N, C-alpha and C positions, 0 to 999 in steps of 0.2 A: 504494500500500500504506500503510495506516495503522499507524504504530508509536507506541510510547509517546512517543518523542521528537517526532514530528510533532504529536501531540495537545498536548503541553506547549508547543511552539514556536508553534503556531497561536494558542493562548490568550494568549501573551505578546507576540508580535511586533507587533501593531497599535499598542499603546500605546508600545512602544519606538521605533517608526520615525516618530513624529509630529513631533518637534522638528528644528531645523536643526542640522547638525553643525558643529563647529569647523573641520573640514577639508573642508567643502563637499560631502560625500557625502550624497545624499538618504536613504541607508539607515542612517546613523549618527546616533543621537540625541545632542544636545548634553549633554555631561557624563556620558553613559553609558559603561560599559566593555564593549567588544566582547570576547567570549571566544574565544581561539584555542587549540585543542588542539595539543599538540606531543609527538610520540612519537619517541624515539631510544634506542639502546642505551647508556645511561650507565654500566652495569656489565657485566661478563662479557667474553668474548673479543673482542667487537666494540667495546669501549668507546673505542678510538682514534677511531672515527668521530664520537663525541659530545664529544670533549675540549674543543672550543671553544664548546659549547652555552651554558654559563653566561655566558661573556663576551658572546656575541652577544645573548642575551636581555636581559641587564642593560643593554647599550648601547642596544638597541632601546627598552626601556621608559623609559630615561632621556632619550630624545630627544623633541623637540616632537611628532614624528609618532606616537610611541608612547604619548602620554599618554591616549589614549582606549581603550587596549587592556589586556587581562589575558591573559597567556600562561600556560596551565596545562600544565606539562611533566610527562610521565610516562616512567618508565624501563621499556623492554622487557626489560631484563636479558639482552639478546642471545638471547631466547627467542621464537620465533614465536607460541606459544600465549599467552604473557604479553602480547605486542604486541597481539593481537586482544582480549584481555581488557581492557587499559587503554583501548584505543580505544572499546570499547563503553561503558565507564564514563564517558569524557569526553563521549560523545554523549548518553547517557541521564541520567546523574547531574549532570554539570557543565553540560549544556545549551550546549555550545559553538556558535559560529556558523560556524567554519571549522576544518578539520583540516590540520595540517602534519606531514609525516613524512619521514624520511630515514634512510639508512644500511643498505644491502644488502637484497636481497630478503627476508631473514629478518625484516626489520622493515617494509619498504614494502608487501610483498604482503598480509600478514594485516590490516594497518591499512587499506589501500585496499579490500580485499574487504569488510571490516566496514562501511566508509563507504558503499560501493556498495549494500550490502544495506539500510542504514539511511537512505539518501537524504541523506547528509551530504557536502557538497563537500570534496574533499581535494586538496591539492597535494603531490606526492611527488617525491623526488629522491634522488640518490646511490645508484643501482642501474642497471646497464645496462638499456636499455629492453626487450630481448627477454625476460629473466627476469621483468621486471615485467609486460609486456603479454601475452606468450604464456603465462607461468606461471599467470595467473589465468583463462585460458580453460577452458571446460568440457572441451574436447578439444584439448590443446596440439599433438597430432600431426597435426591436420587443419586446415591453414590456411583452407580454405573455410568452416569453421565459426566462425572467429574473429569476434567482434562488438566494436564499440566500447563503451566504458563511458559511463554517464550522468552520473556525479558525480566520477569519478577522473581526474586529470590528472597528467602526469609530465614531468620534463625531466632529461636526462642524455645520455650518448653510447650507442652500440650496439656490438655485437660486430664489425660491419663496420669501425668506427672503430678498435677495439683491434687488429684484424688489420693494418690499414694502418700503425698506429703501431709495433707490435712488429716487423713485417717491415722497416719503414723503418730501425729501429735495427740489426737483425741484418745487414742488407745492407751496413752500414758495416764489417763484419768479414769475414775470410776463414774460412768454416766449411763443413762438409759438408752443411749444410741439414737435419740430423736433429735433431728436437725431441722432448723428453720432456715429457709433460703430467701435471700434478697436478690432479686434479678430484675434489673431495669429493662425498659423497652428500647434496647440499643443492640449493636452487633455482639458485644460481649455478653450482655444479659440473656439474649435469645439463644446464644450458643451454650452458655453454662446451664441455662434452664431447660434446654431441649430434653424432652422425656426419653428420647432414644439415644442421642449422641452427647448429652450433657452430663452433669454430675450424678443424676439420680441412679442410673444403672450401676455405676461404679461404686457409689456409696452403699447401695443395697448389697452388692457382692462382698463388701467389707463389713457388713453387719449393721449398717446405719439406715435409718428411715428418714426420708426427706419430705418435709412439708413445704410446698410451694404455693403461696397465696396468689400467684399470678404477677404479671408485669406491671410496673409502675413507671411513671414518667420521671426522667432525670430532673433534678432541682425541685423535687416535691417538698412541701412544707408540712405534710401530715402523714405519719406512718402508723396511725392508730390501727388501721386494718391489719397490717403486718404484725404489729405487737400482739393484737388480740388473737390472731391465728396461731402464733407461736405459743402463747399462753394456753390456748385451748388444746394444742397438741402436746403440751408439757415438754417443749423442746428445751433440752439442757445445753444445746450447742446452736450457735447462729453462724451462718456462713453466707457468702455471696460475693458479687463483684460490683462494687459501689463507688461512685465518685466521692471525693472527700467531703464536700459540703452536705451531701445526702447522708453520709454515715454519721456526721456530727449531729444532724437533726434526728436521725433514727435513734442513736445511742442515748441522747439526752431524753427523748420521749420514752424510750424503753425503760430507763431507770426510774423516771417519774411515775410510770404506770405499773411498776412492780415486776417487770420481766428481769430475772436475774440468772442468765445462763452461766454455766460453769466455764464455757469456752466461747470466745467470739473470734473467729478466724476469717478475715475478710480481705479479698484482693482489692487492689487499686487504692482504696481509701486510706489505709494505714501503712502504706509502704514507706512513707516519708516521715522523718522526725518532726517536721513542723506540724504535720497533720495530727500526730499523737500529742504533741505538746499543747495544741489548742484545746484538747479535752481535759487538761489539768490532771488531777488524780484519777479521773475516770479512764485515762489511757493506760494505766498500769496493767500488765499481763494480757493486753490484747495481742493477737497473733496474726501472722500472715505468711505467705510464701516468701522465700529469699532467693532471688535469682543471682545476686552478686553481693559480696560483702568484703570488708577489709581483711577477713581471714581466709578468703578463697585461695587455694594453692596454685594460682596461675600468675603468669607475668606477661607483660606486653612484649611481643616480638618487635614492635616499633620503637618503644622508648626504653625497654629493658626494666621498667618499673614492675615491682610486685604489686599485688592488690593492696597490701598495707602501705607501701610507699606512695601509691597513687592517692589513697584515702588521706594520708598524712599531708601530702602536698596540697591537696584540695582544701583541707581544713586550715592549713597555714595561710594559704593565699586568700581565702574568702572569709575566714572566721566562722564558717558554717560547718555543721556536722556532715560527714559523707552521706551520700544518698545512693540508692541502688542503681539508678540510670547512669551514674558516673562511669562505671565500668563498661556498660553496653554502648554508650555514646563514643567512648574511646575505641572500642572494638570496631564500630562502624567505620571510623576514620582509618583504623589500621587496615581493615580489609579493603577499603577503597584504594589505598596505596599499593597493597599487594596485587590487587586485580589490575590496576593500570600499569604496574611494572611488567606484568606478564602478557598484557594484551598485545597481539601482533600488529594491530593497526588501530588507529584512533577513529574507529567507527563503531556503531552500536552492536553489530553482530559479533565483531571481534571482542569487544568488551564483555558482552553477554557470554561468549564462549569461555573467556577467562574466569568469570564468576563461576560458571558450571564446573570448572576444573580446580576450584579452590580447595586447598588442603593446608590449613593455617592454624597455628597455635596462638590464640589471642588472650587478652586479659580476662575473658569470660570462659575460656576453655577452648577445646579443639573445634574448628569450623570446617565443614566440607559439604559439598553438594555432589560428590563423585559417586554416591551410592554406598549403601551399607547400613549398619545399625543406627547411625545418627540421622538417617533420612527416612522417616516413616512414610512420606509421600514425596513425589518429585517436587523440587523447588524449596523444600523445607529441611533445615538442619536443627536438631534439638540440642539444647544446652542444659547443664545440670541444674537441679532444683532441690532445695532443702527447706526446712521449716524454721521460722523464727518467732520470738516473743519479745515484746517491749518490756524491759524491766528498768527499775530505777538506776540511773547512771551516775557516774562520778564527774566527768568533765562536762557532760550535757545532761539534761533532765532525764532522758531515757536512752538506753542502749538497746540495739536490736541484737539479741543473743540467739545463736543457733541452738535449737532444742531438739531437732529431729534430723537425722542424716542417713537413714537407711537407704534412701534413694541415691545417695552420693557419699559413700563412707570416706572418701578422700578429703571431704570438707569437714574440719574438726568441730566437735560439739563444744558449746560454751557452758550449758547448764541443762537442767531437766525442765520439761514443760510443767507449768503450774496452773491451777484453777484460779479464776478471777475471784478476788476477795471483795466483799462489800461491807461498808461500815454500817 
């Protein structure tokens, strides 16, 4: 398919690819700036996912490896329509060579779909692979119809991993096995709450019963229906995939209305230290999945930093506590350099082919799309996942401690999982 971008790139690529690169990549012209598009939710309710973006990009561009690159960052404003719009602008107007995107299906999916339609190679992360892969299919309900993508590649964990991690934490407590689910009407909520492909079957196989009151709209101000449903079911565990402001509303109303679960394990909302600090003492012992931490046993092949060194450098530079996306956003930039170093030509299909042949050790672990156990479906690479719990900290108000690691024993434990305490 001929697009405006393809026409413009065809006319410019030949001259750009003639010279020898400073970093020995045949596709990179000496002294030229390769343009990398970068889309994330820098504002809006998902902004916690992009908190480390400015730090990561600045550090990348200031390194020797980054001197040949220009990173053009765009804010999705936590809005899927806006994400698609800025992606199209980066491709057509800014004439980027490679797209990077991260931070929930509300951002990754519209950007990846736009790139696929425009023939732009894109590396996506920070969204469970099912909402990303299945959510972009023409018929998500028919697995037989699912097709691989031509230009879009993704790395992160999947719902099978979240089920194993969550139940691994909950089994450390004595509970009745009854779980209340909070699932919004968005790509994540619909995937997690799907009765066939979501959490319910996996939880049942592990001995837990899920109560799902149905979808609610993001930025709701009343969770009384959900609280009453969980109380009626005698749910001693609450889970879900909730944006930060909605969880704050739910948790405050739940405590006011007498819902006192032993465990609250929620994705999205309590991944970030500032979200937990906002809850005050009510944040203690809340739990979530941990995709990356300062104690993960990986290092960057780009900078040589260990996870601990990266976290310490971030805290020193910003005065803020490390946050999980810090590692994944660095990994995206790492892989971008690796891919463009290996691309035989500076054109979309050659860059796409280089992505498909990736076999790289990053700050978040090994990444490959060459086939094998890390690739549950085409275009997807899974990364390690463990369980964490927010406990009273020393330097900061709360520390995220690793409390369950059966899914990734190479990631060390910090402490045991504890029930929530109520005053």
